[in-house]
N, CA and C atoms as an extended XYZ file, in Angstrom:
609
Properties=species:S:1:pos:R:3:atomname:S:1:resname:S:1:resid:I:1 pbc="F F F"
N         0.757       -1.025       -0.102 N   UNK     1
C         0.261        0.168       -0.499 CA  UNK     1
C         0.982        1.431       -0.256 C   UNK     1
N         1.640        1.403        1.008 N   UNK     2
C         2.860        2.692        0.679 CA  UNK     2
C         3.561        2.583       -0.743 C   UNK     2
N         3.747        1.148       -0.800 N   UNK     3
C         4.354        1.853       -2.215 CA  UNK     3
C         3.200        2.807       -3.397 C   UNK     3
N         2.395        1.782       -3.551 N   UNK     4
C         1.406        2.289       -4.676 CA  UNK     4
C         1.246        4.170       -4.292 C   UNK     4
N         1.001        4.611       -2.880 N   UNK     5
C         0.724        5.718       -2.567 CA  UNK     5
C         2.088        6.440       -2.716 C   UNK     5
N         2.965        5.990       -2.721 N   UNK     6
C         4.734        7.026       -3.494 CA  UNK     6
C         4.378        6.705       -4.929 C   UNK     6
N         4.246        5.501       -5.050 N   UNK     7
C         3.590        5.443       -7.647 CA  UNK     7
C         2.550        6.865       -7.538 C   UNK     7
N         1.757        6.959       -7.022 N   UNK     8
C         0.266        8.101       -6.794 CA  UNK     8
C         1.349        9.102       -6.597 C   UNK     8
N         1.927        9.237       -5.265 N   UNK     9
C         2.500       10.984       -5.868 CA  UNK     9
C         3.617       11.152       -6.365 C   UNK     9
N         4.565       10.158       -7.234 N   UNK    10
C         5.493       10.378       -7.962 CA  UNK    10
C         5.042       10.644       -9.606 C   UNK    10
N         3.281       10.128      -10.163 N   UNK    11
C         3.132       10.414      -10.528 CA  UNK    11
C         2.136       12.095      -11.205 C   UNK    11
N         1.530       12.145      -10.230 N   UNK    12
C         1.021       13.161       -9.876 CA  UNK    12
C         1.889       14.655       -9.499 C   UNK    12
N         3.180       14.239       -8.874 N   UNK    13
C         4.496       15.099       -9.630 CA  UNK    13
C         4.727       15.529      -10.665 C   UNK    13
N         5.157       14.168      -10.991 N   UNK    14
C         5.145       14.519      -13.187 CA  UNK    14
C         4.403       15.048      -14.176 C   UNK    14
N         3.058       15.155      -13.877 N   UNK    15
C         2.381       15.544      -14.422 CA  UNK    15
C         2.375       17.004      -14.340 C   UNK    15
N         2.760       17.838      -12.815 N   UNK    16
C         2.423       19.044      -12.411 CA  UNK    16
C         3.813       19.535      -13.652 C   UNK    16
N         5.206       18.967      -13.162 N   UNK    17
C         6.584       18.911      -13.650 CA  UNK    17
C         5.898       19.146      -15.446 C   UNK    17
N         5.298       18.556      -16.157 N   UNK    18
C         5.004       18.670      -17.594 CA  UNK    18
C         4.078       19.343      -18.099 C   UNK    18
N         2.895       19.810      -17.233 N   UNK    19
C         1.982       20.969      -16.927 CA  UNK    19
C         2.889       22.730      -16.900 C   UNK    19
N         4.142       22.397      -16.133 N   UNK    20
C         4.451       23.727      -16.038 CA  UNK    20
C         5.591       23.983      -16.909 C   UNK    20
N         6.133       23.217      -17.757 N   UNK    21
C         6.889       22.632      -19.104 CA  UNK    21
C         6.107       24.330      -20.061 C   UNK    21
N         4.917       23.115      -20.226 N   UNK    22
C         3.991       23.954      -21.250 CA  UNK    22
C         3.911       23.280      -22.337 C   UNK    22
N         4.855       21.966      -22.348 N   UNK    23
C         4.842       21.082      -23.592 CA  UNK    23
C         3.885       20.159      -23.852 C   UNK    23
N         3.618       20.168      -24.880 N   UNK    24
C         2.376       19.424      -25.944 CA  UNK    24
C         2.943       18.314      -26.689 C   UNK    24
N         2.196       17.055      -26.162 N   UNK    25
C         2.769       15.952      -27.080 CA  UNK    25
C         1.237       15.539      -27.976 C   UNK    25
N         0.131       16.539      -27.769 N   UNK    26
C        -1.115       16.123      -28.235 CA  UNK    26
C        -1.950       16.050      -27.436 C   UNK    26
N        -3.193       15.623      -27.232 N   UNK    27
C        -4.409       15.443      -26.335 CA  UNK    27
C        -4.252       13.464      -26.333 C   UNK    27
N        -4.859       12.835      -25.723 N   UNK    28
C        -4.593       11.258      -26.211 CA  UNK    28
C        -5.840       10.640      -27.263 C   UNK    28
N        -6.651       11.388      -27.116 N   UNK    29
C        -7.833       11.121      -28.156 CA  UNK    29
C        -8.195       12.404      -29.124 C   UNK    29
N        -8.016       12.690      -30.323 N   UNK    30
C        -7.812       13.592      -31.191 CA  UNK    30
C        -9.386       13.620      -31.633 C   UNK    30
N       -10.387       14.491      -31.360 N   UNK    31
C       -11.482       15.308      -31.847 CA  UNK    31
C       -11.839       16.418      -33.024 C   UNK    31
N       -10.739       16.745      -33.494 N   UNK    32
C       -10.454       17.847      -34.520 CA  UNK    32
C        -9.307       18.001      -34.417 C   UNK    32
N        -8.901       18.571      -35.979 N   UNK    33
C        -7.690       18.555      -36.610 CA  UNK    33
C        -6.790       19.475      -35.795 C   UNK    33
N        -5.733       18.250      -35.868 N   UNK    34
C        -4.267       19.190      -34.688 CA  UNK    34
C        -3.299       19.133      -35.631 C   UNK    34
N        -1.917       20.161      -35.428 N   UNK    35
C        -1.442       19.987      -35.647 CA  UNK    35
C         0.092       20.068      -34.119 C   UNK    35
N         0.713       18.942      -34.062 N   UNK    36
C         1.698       18.526      -32.534 CA  UNK    36
C         2.976       19.480      -32.945 C   UNK    36
N         4.233       20.279      -32.318 N   UNK    37
C         4.749       20.673      -33.142 CA  UNK    37
C         5.920       20.346      -32.121 C   UNK    37
N         7.201       19.216      -32.273 N   UNK    38
C         8.184       19.476      -31.120 CA  UNK    38
C         9.317       19.710      -30.941 C   UNK    38
N         9.413       19.797      -29.895 N   UNK    39
C        10.758       21.349      -29.835 CA  UNK    39
C        11.955       21.056      -30.858 C   UNK    39
N        11.822       19.931      -31.177 N   UNK    40
C        12.796       19.395      -32.285 CA  UNK    40
C        12.328       19.529      -33.650 C   UNK    40
N        11.613       20.011      -33.857 N   UNK    41
C        11.361       20.808      -34.610 CA  UNK    41
C         9.969       19.388      -36.027 C   UNK    41
N        10.286       18.087      -34.978 N   UNK    42
C         9.090       17.343      -35.943 CA  UNK    42
C         7.259       17.338      -35.980 C   UNK    42
N         7.007       17.077      -36.484 N   UNK    43
C         5.611       17.610      -36.585 CA  UNK    43
C         4.255       16.434      -36.596 C   UNK    43
N         3.574       16.414      -35.784 N   UNK    44
C         2.480       15.125      -35.946 CA  UNK    44
C         1.144       16.040      -36.369 C   UNK    44
N         0.866       15.781      -37.027 N   UNK    45
C        -0.399       16.274      -37.855 CA  UNK    45
C        -1.293       15.123      -37.761 C   UNK    45
N        -2.857       15.716      -36.954 N   UNK    46
C        -3.861       14.618      -36.990 CA  UNK    46
C        -5.240       15.263      -38.167 C   UNK    46
N        -5.340       15.329      -39.094 N   UNK    47
C        -6.318       15.234      -40.232 CA  UNK    47
C        -7.645       14.556      -39.815 C   UNK    47
N        -8.636       15.288      -39.557 N   UNK    48
C        -9.968       14.718      -38.420 CA  UNK    48
C       -11.172       15.360      -40.320 C   UNK    48
N       -11.443       14.228      -40.879 N   UNK    49
C       -12.758       14.786      -41.810 CA  UNK    49
C       -13.897       14.151      -41.612 C   UNK    49
N       -14.548       14.524      -41.761 N   UNK    50
C       -16.156       13.641      -41.724 CA  UNK    50
C       -16.015       12.719      -43.385 C   UNK    50
N       -16.345       11.427      -42.008 N   UNK    51
C       -16.152       10.156      -42.708 CA  UNK    51
C       -17.981        9.313      -43.005 C   UNK    51
N       -19.189        9.921      -43.072 N   UNK    52
C       -19.938        9.847      -42.935 CA  UNK    52
C       -21.015        9.232      -44.008 C   UNK    52
N       -20.335        8.686      -45.066 N   UNK    53
C       -21.785        8.142      -46.445 CA  UNK    53
C       -20.921        6.543      -46.349 C   UNK    53
N       -21.898        5.654      -46.335 N   UNK    54
C       -21.647        3.987      -46.367 CA  UNK    54
C       -20.785        3.597      -46.422 C   UNK    54
N       -20.608        4.504      -48.223 N   UNK    55
C       -19.427        3.970      -49.319 CA  UNK    55
C       -18.280        4.160      -48.767 C   UNK    55
N       -17.951        4.777      -48.527 N   UNK    56
C       -16.751        4.916      -47.610 CA  UNK    56
C       -16.341        3.671      -47.288 C   UNK    56
N       -14.677        3.668      -47.457 N   UNK    57
C       -14.319        3.190      -46.927 CA  UNK    57
C       -12.675        2.865      -46.199 C   UNK    57
N       -12.541        2.452      -44.844 N   UNK    58
C       -10.693        2.585      -44.785 CA  UNK    58
C       -10.065        2.279      -45.311 C   UNK    58
N        -9.921        1.123      -45.229 N   UNK    59
C        -9.221        0.545      -46.465 CA  UNK    59
C        -8.609        1.599      -47.329 C   UNK    59
N        -9.347        1.651      -47.867 N   UNK    60
C        -8.850        2.652      -49.670 CA  UNK    60
C        -8.681        4.341      -48.730 C   UNK    60
N        -8.981        4.269      -48.036 N   UNK    61
C        -8.928        6.159      -47.540 CA  UNK    61
C        -7.070        5.699      -47.409 C   UNK    61
N        -6.783        4.666      -46.409 N   UNK    62
C        -5.968        4.401      -46.100 CA  UNK    62
C        -4.351        4.169      -46.915 C   UNK    62
N        -5.016        3.556      -47.884 N   UNK    63
C        -4.075        2.831      -49.227 CA  UNK    63
C        -3.587        4.504      -49.942 C   UNK    63
N        -5.158        5.481      -50.455 N   UNK    64
C        -4.966        7.133      -51.006 CA  UNK    64
C        -3.764        7.451      -50.042 C   UNK    64
N        -3.980        7.819      -48.688 N   UNK    65
C        -2.946        8.377      -47.586 CA  UNK    65
C        -1.369        7.921      -48.522 C   UNK    65
N        -1.656        6.826      -47.927 N   UNK    66
C         0.083        5.960      -48.321 CA  UNK    66
C         0.235        6.115      -49.503 C   UNK    66
N        -0.420        6.497      -50.826 N   UNK    67
C        -0.249        7.032      -51.669 CA  UNK    67
C         0.905        8.218      -52.038 C   UNK    67
N        -0.349        8.584      -51.091 N   UNK    68
C         0.379       10.124      -50.667 CA  UNK    68
C         1.704       10.778      -51.006 C   UNK    68
N         1.701        9.768      -49.481 N   UNK    69
C         2.976       10.463      -48.986 CA  UNK    69
C         4.287        9.533      -49.799 C   UNK    69
N         4.405        8.428      -50.204 N   UNK    70
C         4.680        7.571      -50.957 CA  UNK    70
C         5.156        8.364      -51.903 C   UNK    70
N         4.110        9.644      -53.230 N   UNK    71
C         4.251       10.073      -54.084 CA  UNK    71
C         5.307       11.145      -53.197 C   UNK    71
N         4.755       11.867      -52.539 N   UNK    72
C         5.634       12.604      -51.942 CA  UNK    72
C         6.617       12.871      -51.752 C   UNK    72
N         7.131       11.672      -50.648 N   UNK    73
C         8.836       11.004      -50.638 CA  UNK    73
C         9.424       10.808      -51.849 C   UNK    73
N         8.594       10.723      -52.720 N   UNK    74
C         9.391       10.723      -54.318 CA  UNK    74
C        10.235       12.097      -54.491 C   UNK    74
N         9.542       12.757      -54.119 N   UNK    75
C        10.087       13.993      -54.716 CA  UNK    75
C        11.536       14.205      -53.571 C   UNK    75
N        11.938       13.445      -52.801 N   UNK    76
C        12.939       13.607      -52.107 CA  UNK    76
C        13.495       13.117      -52.467 C   UNK    76
N        15.504       13.776      -51.299 N   UNK    77
C        16.302       12.793      -51.977 CA  UNK    77
C        16.233       11.341      -52.052 C   UNK    77
N        16.802       10.551      -52.211 N   UNK    78
C        17.346        8.997      -51.799 CA  UNK    78
C        16.315        8.258      -50.362 C   UNK    78
N        15.637        7.652      -50.639 N   UNK    79
C        15.234        6.950      -49.136 CA  UNK    79
C        15.553        8.007      -48.425 C   UNK    79
N        14.548        8.981      -48.472 N   UNK    80
C        14.263       10.422      -47.111 CA  UNK    80
C        12.519        9.681      -47.531 C   UNK    80
N        11.955        9.919      -45.682 N   UNK    81
C        10.835        9.593      -45.363 CA  UNK    81
C        11.050       10.873      -45.044 C   UNK    81
N        10.172       12.292      -45.857 N   UNK    82
C        10.020       12.889      -44.726 CA  UNK    82
C         8.102       13.068      -44.870 C   UNK    82
N         7.128       12.166      -44.569 N   UNK    83
C         6.550       12.521      -44.180 CA  UNK    83
C         6.212       10.723      -44.279 C   UNK    83
N         5.008       10.427      -42.751 N   UNK    84
C         4.921        9.201      -43.120 CA  UNK    84
C         3.479        8.868      -42.320 C   UNK    84
N         2.233        7.898      -42.883 N   UNK    85
C         1.163        7.969      -42.384 CA  UNK    85
C         1.309        6.405      -41.622 C   UNK    85
N         0.976        7.212      -40.138 N   UNK    86
C         1.191        5.992      -38.910 CA  UNK    86
C        -0.293        5.752      -38.774 C   UNK    86
N        -1.291        6.581      -39.107 N   UNK    87
C        -2.837        5.851      -38.735 CA  UNK    87
C        -3.970        6.234      -39.082 C   UNK    87
N        -4.767        5.561      -39.615 N   UNK    88
C        -6.144        5.833      -40.120 CA  UNK    88
C        -6.823        5.403      -39.675 C   UNK    88
N        -8.210        5.969      -38.614 N   UNK    89
C        -9.256        5.228      -38.276 CA  UNK    89
C       -10.552        6.003      -37.881 C   UNK    89
N       -11.582        5.892      -37.520 N   UNK    90
C       -12.374        6.531      -36.923 CA  UNK    90
C       -12.416        6.612      -35.752 C   UNK    90
N       -13.244        8.111      -35.881 N   UNK    91
C       -12.886        7.949      -33.883 CA  UNK    91
C       -13.784        7.578      -33.174 C   UNK    91
N       -13.233        7.100      -32.312 N   UNK    92
C       -13.954        6.388      -31.105 CA  UNK    92
C       -14.974        6.793      -30.937 C   UNK    92
N       -15.627        8.056      -30.233 N   UNK    93
C       -16.628        9.100      -30.040 CA  UNK    93
C       -17.241        9.703      -30.680 C   UNK    93
N       -16.473        9.085      -32.050 N   UNK    94
C       -17.522        9.572      -33.307 CA  UNK    94
C       -17.445        9.033      -34.726 C   UNK    94
N       -17.862        8.280      -34.592 N   UNK    95
C       -17.933        6.759      -36.204 CA  UNK    95
C       -18.009        7.756      -37.250 C   UNK    95
N       -18.939        9.037      -37.721 N   UNK    96
C       -19.225        9.829      -38.628 CA  UNK    96
C       -17.887       10.365      -38.840 C   UNK    96
N       -16.804       10.718      -38.141 N   UNK    97
C       -15.360       11.201      -38.508 CA  UNK    97
C       -13.884       10.370      -38.583 C   UNK    97
N       -13.419       10.792      -39.417 N   UNK    98
C       -12.182        9.849      -39.414 CA  UNK    98
C       -10.830       10.582      -39.345 C   UNK    98
N        -9.940       10.066      -38.437 N   UNK    99
C        -8.366       10.842      -38.928 CA  UNK    99
C        -7.646        9.961      -38.772 C   UNK    99
N        -6.277       11.066      -40.112 N   UNK   100
C        -5.255       10.794      -40.646 CA  UNK   100
C        -4.086       11.129      -39.588 C   UNK   100
N        -2.976       10.349      -39.398 N   UNK   101
C        -2.136       10.856      -38.533 CA  UNK   101
C        -0.900       11.307      -39.893 C   UNK   101
N         0.136       11.486      -39.556 N   UNK   102
C         0.479       11.499      -40.612 CA  UNK   102
C         1.798       12.383      -39.417 C   UNK   102
N         2.848       11.988      -39.200 N   UNK   103
C         4.812       12.447      -39.020 CA  UNK   103
C         5.086       12.462      -39.917 C   UNK   103
N         5.921       14.185      -39.606 N   UNK   104
C         6.738       14.664      -40.641 CA  UNK   104
C         8.112       14.981      -40.294 C   UNK   104
N         8.997       14.985      -41.185 N   UNK   105
C        10.399       15.080      -40.000 CA  UNK   105
C        10.609       16.540      -39.907 C   UNK   105
N         9.354       17.304      -40.455 N   UNK   106
C         9.970       19.379      -40.046 CA  UNK   106
C         9.093       19.533      -40.364 C   UNK   106
N         9.471       21.465      -40.501 N   UNK   107
C         8.257       22.230      -41.109 CA  UNK   107
C         7.515       21.965      -42.591 C   UNK   107
N         9.222       22.396      -42.836 N   UNK   108
C         9.401       22.582      -44.621 CA  UNK   108
C         8.108       21.079      -45.184 C   UNK   108
N         8.536       20.269      -44.642 N   UNK   109
C         7.840       19.135      -45.273 CA  UNK   109
C         6.367       19.042      -44.840 C   UNK   109
N         6.328       19.517      -44.059 N   UNK   110
C         4.437       19.940      -43.677 CA  UNK   110
C         3.929       20.929      -44.959 C   UNK   110
N         4.576       21.533      -45.021 N   UNK   111
C         4.530       23.192      -45.754 CA  UNK   111
C         4.443       22.716      -47.308 C   UNK   111
N         5.272       21.725      -47.141 N   UNK   112
C         5.344       21.266      -48.600 CA  UNK   112
C         4.224       20.139      -49.318 C   UNK   112
N         3.696       19.094      -48.454 N   UNK   113
C         3.096       18.276      -48.285 CA  UNK   113
C         1.615       18.905      -48.454 C   UNK   113
N         1.687       19.207      -48.149 N   UNK   114
C        -0.364       20.414      -47.492 CA  UNK   114
C        -0.350       21.557      -48.074 C   UNK   114
N         0.845       21.901      -48.553 N   UNK   115
C         0.647       23.374      -49.477 CA  UNK   115
C         0.269       24.241      -48.362 C   UNK   115
N         0.786       24.313      -46.756 N   UNK   116
C        -0.024       25.375      -46.005 CA  UNK   116
C         1.569       26.215      -45.401 C   UNK   116
N         1.471       27.318      -44.500 N   UNK   117
C         3.440       27.511      -43.929 CA  UNK   117
C         2.876       27.456      -43.045 C   UNK   117
N         4.285       26.464      -42.752 N   UNK   118
C         4.060       26.702      -41.497 CA  UNK   118
C         5.538       26.254      -40.894 C   UNK   118
N         6.149       27.935      -39.825 N   UNK   119
C         7.285       27.787      -39.105 CA  UNK   119
C         7.596       27.383      -38.795 C   UNK   119
N         8.847       26.849      -37.938 N   UNK   120
C         8.848       27.152      -36.548 CA  UNK   120
C        10.358       27.330      -36.096 C   UNK   120
N        10.679       27.958      -35.874 N   UNK   121
C        12.030       28.376      -35.900 CA  UNK   121
C        12.428       30.055      -34.389 C   UNK   121
N        13.266       30.483      -34.970 N   UNK   122
C        13.515       31.749      -34.046 CA  UNK   122
C        12.948       33.242      -34.404 C   UNK   122
N        12.291       34.507      -33.624 N   UNK   123
C        12.174       35.128      -34.419 CA  UNK   123
C        13.168       35.660      -35.648 C   UNK   123
N        14.051       36.172      -35.033 N   UNK   124
C        15.190       36.902      -35.914 CA  UNK   124
C        15.026       35.698      -37.477 C   UNK   124
N        14.834       34.392      -37.180 N   UNK   125
C        15.247       33.953      -38.351 CA  UNK   125
C        14.162       34.283      -39.204 C   UNK   125
N        12.580       34.432      -38.822 N   UNK   126
C        12.113       34.849      -39.227 CA  UNK   126
C        11.922       36.218      -39.835 C   UNK   126
N        12.451       37.173      -39.570 N   UNK   127
C        12.134       38.021      -39.876 CA  UNK   127
C        13.311       38.610      -40.730 C   UNK   127
N        14.882       37.251      -40.493 N   UNK   128
C        15.341       37.283      -41.654 CA  UNK   128
C        15.037       36.773      -42.792 C   UNK   128
N        13.982       35.784      -42.554 N   UNK   129
C        14.155       35.539      -43.992 CA  UNK   129
C        13.168       35.738      -44.982 C   UNK   129
N        12.247       35.021      -45.530 N   UNK   130
C        11.054       35.554      -45.597 CA  UNK   130
C         9.737       35.848      -45.628 C   UNK   130
N         9.628       35.744      -44.056 N   UNK   131
C         8.384       35.586      -43.569 CA  UNK   131
C         8.277       37.165      -42.760 C   UNK   131
N         7.571       37.810      -42.391 N   UNK   132
C         7.513       38.907      -42.099 CA  UNK   132
C         5.788       38.855      -41.018 C   UNK   132
N         6.007       39.905      -40.354 N   UNK   133
C         5.136       40.290      -38.781 CA  UNK   133
C         4.032       40.941      -39.218 C   UNK   133
N         3.152       40.730      -40.204 N   UNK   134
C         1.807       41.646      -40.672 CA  UNK   134
C         1.006       41.916      -40.066 C   UNK   134
N         0.847       41.157      -39.081 N   UNK   135
C        -0.450       41.620      -37.818 CA  UNK   135
C        -0.397       41.700      -36.560 C   UNK   135
N        -0.994       42.618      -35.749 N   UNK   136
C        -0.285       42.669      -34.565 CA  UNK   136
C         0.070       41.884      -33.356 C   UNK   136
N         0.692       41.752      -32.333 N   UNK   137
C         1.359       40.158      -31.487 CA  UNK   137
C         1.196       40.750      -30.260 C   UNK   137
N         0.070       39.989      -29.565 N   UNK   138
C        -0.174       40.879      -28.276 CA  UNK   138
C         0.645       40.194      -26.709 C   UNK   138
N         0.678       40.780      -25.937 N   UNK   139
C         1.267       39.324      -25.112 CA  UNK   139
C         0.239       38.947      -24.402 C   UNK   139
N         0.351       37.596      -23.988 N   UNK   140
C        -1.278       36.770      -23.802 CA  UNK   140
C        -1.792       37.329      -22.462 C   UNK   140
N        -0.630       38.242      -21.279 N   UNK   141
C        -1.278       38.249      -20.169 CA  UNK   141
C        -1.721       39.432      -19.897 C   UNK   141
N        -1.014       40.429      -20.596 N   UNK   142
C        -1.760       41.964      -21.015 CA  UNK   142
C        -2.130       42.127      -21.616 C   UNK   142
N        -2.116       42.025      -22.950 N   UNK   143
C        -3.135       42.473      -24.442 CA  UNK   143
C        -1.847       43.399      -25.284 C   UNK   143
N        -0.827       43.795      -23.858 N   UNK   144
C        -0.035       45.237      -24.804 CA  UNK   144
C         0.119       44.360      -26.329 C   UNK   144
N         0.440       44.908      -27.457 N   UNK   145
C         1.352       44.863      -28.575 CA  UNK   145
C         2.500       45.255      -28.286 C   UNK   145
N         3.171       44.120      -28.810 N   UNK   146
C         4.652       44.070      -29.814 CA  UNK   146
C         4.930       44.868      -30.388 C   UNK   146
N         6.081       46.017      -30.274 N   UNK   147
C         6.507       46.759      -30.891 CA  UNK   147
C         7.228       46.436      -32.058 C   UNK   147
N         7.874       46.804      -33.318 N   UNK   148
C         8.957       46.510      -34.304 CA  UNK   148
C        10.246       45.796      -33.311 C   UNK   148
N        10.616       46.861      -32.395 N   UNK   149
C        12.076       47.082      -31.778 CA  UNK   149
C        12.196       45.702      -30.778 C   UNK   149
N        10.715       45.692      -29.413 N   UNK   150
C        10.407       44.268      -29.455 CA  UNK   150
C        10.922       43.247      -29.741 C   UNK   150
N         9.649       42.990      -31.165 N   UNK   151
C        10.400       41.858      -31.685 CA  UNK   151
C        11.769       40.964      -32.072 C   UNK   151
N        12.499       42.851      -32.272 N   UNK   152
C        13.802       42.109      -32.863 CA  UNK   152
C        14.447       41.592      -31.137 C   UNK   152
N        14.089       42.456      -30.016 N   UNK   153
C        14.320       42.164      -28.874 CA  UNK   153
C        14.257       40.791      -28.339 C   UNK   153
N        13.313       40.054      -29.240 N   UNK   154
C        13.047       38.583      -28.609 CA  UNK   154
C        13.251       38.113      -29.651 C   UNK   154
N        14.226       38.867      -30.579 N   UNK   155
C        15.019       37.630      -31.930 CA  UNK   155
C        15.198       35.936      -31.271 C   UNK   155
N        16.052       36.042      -30.217 N   UNK   156
C        16.243       34.311      -30.125 CA  UNK   156
C        14.614       33.809      -29.204 C   UNK   156
N        14.028       34.177      -28.731 N   UNK   157
C        12.030       33.204      -29.227 CA  UNK   157
C        12.294       32.991      -29.828 C   UNK   157
N        11.564       31.664      -29.523 N   UNK   158
C        10.630       30.417      -30.606 CA  UNK   158
C         9.682       30.808      -31.263 C   UNK   158
N         9.346       30.908      -32.070 N   UNK   159
C         7.806       31.588      -32.873 CA  UNK   159
C         7.740       29.954      -33.927 C   UNK   159
N         5.926       29.967      -33.582 N   UNK   160
C         5.075       29.291      -34.779 CA  UNK   160
C         4.532       30.013      -36.064 C   UNK   160
N         5.010       29.901      -36.626 N   UNK   161
C         3.797       30.453      -37.663 CA  UNK   161
C         2.904       29.589      -38.649 C   UNK   161
N         2.102       30.432      -38.737 N   UNK   162
C         1.371       29.209      -39.688 CA  UNK   162
C         0.060       30.260      -40.170 C   UNK   162
N        -0.603       29.101      -41.319 N   UNK   163
C        -1.475       29.928      -41.897 CA  UNK   163
C        -2.504       28.573      -41.999 C   UNK   163
N        -2.290       27.568      -41.656 N   UNK   164
C        -2.596       26.151      -41.453 CA  UNK   164
C        -3.878       26.430      -40.082 C   UNK   164
N        -5.689       26.129      -40.728 N   UNK   165
C        -6.708       26.038      -39.668 CA  UNK   165
C        -6.286       25.045      -38.928 C   UNK   165
N        -6.386       24.579      -37.225 N   UNK   166
C        -6.390       23.501      -36.522 CA  UNK   166
C        -6.213       24.432      -35.048 C   UNK   166
N        -5.708       23.169      -34.156 N   UNK   167
C        -5.285       23.836      -32.972 CA  UNK   167
C        -3.793       23.479      -33.063 C   UNK   167
N        -2.998       23.974      -32.648 N   UNK   168
C        -1.739       24.142      -32.305 CA  UNK   168
C        -0.993       23.971      -30.836 C   UNK   168
N        -0.421       22.963      -30.835 N   UNK   169
C         0.369       22.421      -30.268 CA  UNK   169
C         1.424       22.627      -30.140 C   UNK   169
N         2.392       23.206      -29.042 N   UNK   170
C         3.641       24.011      -29.225 CA  UNK   170
C         5.045       23.057      -27.721 C   UNK   170
N         5.657       23.019      -28.341 N   UNK   171
C         6.912       22.352      -27.231 CA  UNK   171
C         7.326       23.622      -26.186 C   UNK   171
N         6.412       24.626      -25.950 N   UNK   172
C         6.681       25.686      -25.056 CA  UNK   172
C         5.568       26.357      -25.104 C   UNK   172
N         5.632       27.529      -23.524 N   UNK   173
C         4.254       27.723      -23.305 CA  UNK   173
C         4.361       29.604      -23.972 C   UNK   173
N         3.343       29.936      -23.923 N   UNK   174
C         2.515       30.730      -25.356 CA  UNK   174
C         3.288       32.054      -24.470 C   UNK   174
N         4.119       32.788      -25.523 N   UNK   175
C         3.913       34.203      -24.124 CA  UNK   175
C         3.352       35.368      -24.914 C   UNK   175
N         3.061       35.407      -26.259 N   UNK   176
C         2.956       35.907      -27.027 CA  UNK   176
C         2.210       35.471      -28.475 C   UNK   176
N         1.100       36.376      -28.868 N   UNK   177
C        -0.122       35.755      -29.766 CA  UNK   177
C        -0.888       36.649      -30.808 C   UNK   177
N        -0.557       36.137      -32.171 N   UNK   178
C        -1.012       37.346      -32.470 CA  UNK   178
C        -3.044       37.323      -32.665 C   UNK   178
N        -3.594       38.153      -33.556 N   UNK   179
C        -5.142       38.851      -33.557 CA  UNK   179
C        -5.640       37.486      -34.008 C   UNK   179
N        -6.735       36.868      -33.540 N   UNK   180
C        -8.216       36.101      -34.492 CA  UNK   180
C        -8.004       35.061      -34.190 C   UNK   180
N        -6.703       34.655      -33.447 N   UNK   181
C        -6.418       33.136      -32.811 CA  UNK   181
C        -6.727       33.164      -31.285 C   UNK   181
N        -6.620       31.750      -30.649 N   UNK   182
C        -7.394       32.196      -28.859 CA  UNK   182
C        -6.501       30.543      -28.132 C   UNK   182
N        -5.908       31.772      -27.456 N   UNK   183
C        -4.706       30.505      -26.515 CA  UNK   183
C        -5.814       29.527      -25.269 C   UNK   183
N        -6.139       28.824      -25.643 N   UNK   184
C        -6.858       27.855      -24.546 CA  UNK   184
C        -6.335       27.341      -23.118 C   UNK   184
N        -6.943       26.619      -22.307 N   UNK   185
C        -6.708       26.886      -21.367 CA  UNK   185
C        -5.818       25.235      -20.933 C   UNK   185
N        -5.364       24.635      -22.164 N   UNK   186
C        -4.757       23.782      -21.948 CA  UNK   186
C        -3.305       24.278      -22.369 C   UNK   186
N        -2.944       25.086      -22.875 N   UNK   187
C        -1.712       25.961      -23.351 CA  UNK   187
C        -1.615       25.777      -25.029 C   UNK   187
N        -2.685       25.053      -25.949 N   UNK   188
C        -2.573       24.617      -26.853 CA  UNK   188
C        -3.598       26.206      -27.924 C   UNK   188
N        -2.851       26.401      -28.859 N   UNK   189
C        -3.855       27.843      -29.915 CA  UNK   189
C        -4.450       27.055      -30.731 C   UNK   189
N        -5.980       27.994      -30.273 N   UNK   190
C        -7.505       27.698      -31.771 CA  UNK   190
C        -7.030       28.390      -33.280 C   UNK   190
N        -6.786       28.255      -34.291 N   UNK   191
C        -6.604       29.177      -35.448 CA  UNK   191
C        -7.602       28.993      -36.302 C   UNK   191
N        -8.437       28.203      -35.826 N   UNK   192
C        -9.409       27.447      -36.983 CA  UNK   192
C       -10.752       28.687      -36.833 C   UNK   192
N       -10.630       29.545      -36.692 N   UNK   193
C       -11.632       31.155      -36.592 CA  UNK   193
C       -10.528       31.971      -37.711 C   UNK   193
N        -9.403       31.986      -37.469 N   UNK   194
C        -8.368       33.222      -37.707 CA  UNK   194
C        -8.502       33.286      -39.864 C   UNK   194
N        -8.021       34.555      -39.466 N   UNK   195
C        -7.756       35.237      -40.729 CA  UNK   195
C        -6.942       36.091      -41.363 C   UNK   195
N        -6.181       35.662      -42.196 N   UNK   196
C        -4.723       35.006      -42.700 CA  UNK   196
C        -4.024       34.786      -41.814 C   UNK   196
N        -2.391       34.575      -41.455 N   UNK   197
C        -1.132       33.942      -41.072 CA  UNK   197
C        -1.343       34.134      -39.140 C   UNK   197
N        -0.972       33.331      -38.817 N   UNK   198
C        -1.131       33.425      -36.881 CA  UNK   198
C         0.276       33.540      -36.485 C   UNK   198
N         0.703       34.299      -35.316 N   UNK   199
C         2.166       34.249      -35.235 CA  UNK   199
C         2.089       33.814      -33.599 C   UNK   199
N         2.872       32.955      -33.175 N   UNK   200
C         3.249       32.937      -31.827 CA  UNK   200
C         4.244       32.100      -31.408 C   UNK   200
N         4.491       33.019      -30.766 N   UNK   201
C         6.223       33.377      -29.805 CA  UNK   201
C         5.944       32.686      -28.657 C   UNK   201
N         6.986       32.156      -28.328 N   UNK   202
C         7.090       30.748      -27.092 CA  UNK   202
C         7.464       31.478      -26.529 C   UNK   202
N         7.711       31.236      -24.809 N   UNK   203
C         8.331       31.492      -23.811 CA  UNK   203
C         9.515       31.040      -23.722 C   UNK   203
């Protein structure tokens, strides 16, 4: 009994530590389209779609997804697996929807495969590249807008930039967020109602 109590205490402490770090592997059960960005830049993409017709077939969808991934990988260097299809299944809670789980080796592969913008790197890298900050980026605590000078000051901070419409799970806590997106209680960012590009600066 004592060992059980010690194990329970350890697990509770572990949960608190993980929550404090603000990292996300994504929820255990995915019910909406979600993008999980790892601290190393790899991306897990949970694409959730309607699957409510009698003639829809999981095996056929799995085959189609695998073919698309293989075709994209064929455009890369020999043997490079930029994208893999990990799972295709109906949602347990709602069998009229299906989820396809993709794994990408980085944000560039995600962008190329989905034809959407997804950048994960430093603020300075984004400013120095082809990506510019075109909308108000606000501090999530007090709502103050970051000036261009403050953005440059935060140059070494990590940022996620995307025009994908999904729930974004970040590898660290969010410090600043652009207009139109929503910070959820679990630390994820909802971009489904956003217009244009979303900017997520991490702590």
